[in-house]
N, C-alpha and C positions, 0 to 999 in steps of 0.2 A: 920369559920377560923380554920385552923389546923396548928400545929407546924411542920415545915419542919426541921428536925434535922440537916442536914449538914449546913444550914444557921442560925440555932438557932433563927428562927423568925416565926411569924404567917403569913400564906399565905392563899389565897382562896383555898377551897377544891379541885376544878378542877385543879388549878395550882400545888398544892401539888401532886396530882395524876400524872400529866404530868411529873413533875420533878422526881418522883419516877420511872416512866417508863423509862425516859431518863437515870437515874442511872442504872437501870437493864440492859439496852442494851449498857451501857457505852458511851452514847452520851454526849460529853462535853457541859457544860453550865456554865454561870457566874451569880453570884448573882445580880450584878448591872444591868443586862439586864432584870431581872424579875420584871417588873413594872406593877402595876395595879392602875389605878386612872381614874378620869373622863376625863382627858386630858393626852395624851401621847406625850412626846417630840420625834419628828422624825426629824433628821438633824436640830435640834434647832428650829423647828416649832412646835407649839402646835396643836395637832389633837384630836378632840373630836369624837370618833367613835360611840357614843351613840345618837348623834343628828339625828333627822329625816332627815335633810339635813347635811350630814357630811361636816365639815369645817376644814380648816387648816389655821393657821395664825401665825405670829411671836409672840414670847413671849413678854410681855410688856417690859422686860428688854432689849431684843435684839432690839426691835423697838426704844426704847428710845436712846440706844447707836448709832444706825444708824442715827437717826434724829440729834443727837448732832454732830456726825461726819460730816453730811451734812451742818449743821449750821456753824461749824468751818471752813469748806472748802469754803463755798459760800461767800467769802469776795472779792468783786470786787477790783481789783488792787493788790491783793496778788499774790505772786508767789509760786508755789508748784512744786515739782519735778515730772518728768514723772512717777516715781515709785509711788508717792502719787496718781496721777491721775489713774493709773492702779489699785492700791489697792482699791480705792473708786469704780471704775467701776466693779471690781470683787465682791465687797460686794453688790452692787446693782444688779448684775446679779444673785447672790444667792437669793436675795429678790424676783426676778421674779418668783420663784417657787410658791409663794403664792400671789403675787401682779402682775399679768400678764399685767396690763395696764401701767406699768412703762417705757417700752422701749422708748417712745418719749422723756422722760427726760434724757435718756442716749446719745442722738444724739450729743449734744454739747460736752460732754466729749470725745466721739470717734472722732469727727471732729477735736478737738484741739490736739489729740495725734497721729493722723494718720501720718505715715511716720517718726515719731521720734523714735530714737533708744537708745539714751544716757539716762540711767535710772536716773542719777543725774541732768540732764539738768532742769533748772527752766523754768516753763511755766506760763504765765500770766493767772489769773482767770478773764475772761472778763464778760461783762454784760449778754451775752447769757447763759453762764454757770450758773451764779447766778440765772437767771430767770428759767432755766430748773430745777436746784436743788431745788429752792423754790417751784416749781410745784410738785416735787416729795415729798417734806416735807408735803405739804398740802394734797396730796393724802394719804400718810402714816398715817397721823393723823386722817383721816376720813374713811379709807378703813377697811373692815371687814375680809379681807383675801379672800380665795377662797372656794367655796362650791362645794361639789361633790353630784350629784343627785343619788338617789337610787330608782330603780323601780323594782317591781316584774314582771310586764308585760308591754308591749308596745301596746297601743291601738291607 
């Protein structure tokens, strides 16, 4: 480790050299973006670039928050606004980046909101939605994220 003077902190030797080069050519950079760890947060997903099989998954905190939101939403007979339905669907769409098997769980949300335009209109949470969201919760609790394969040659 070496001290990088502008940030007043210890950084890896190669990172220090890279930042010095960027300073020399006046390439802007920000301290908070200079991360080195076993897992890197990329759009709120944890990516471990050092694994033999590179993997991306949600952070434990993000996954817990999503599961809690699903549990809160999946109450049969409750009424939620169209905006709430859309917010949850958007959150689940974001999760598709690392859990590509979730789309079947979204079908009930989309079916219930299709053709509706009034964002404050209340929509019933029916049995189908509760079942699909429960399936998603079960999947999130057991899924390991997505793995990226790395190969030097194809045989």
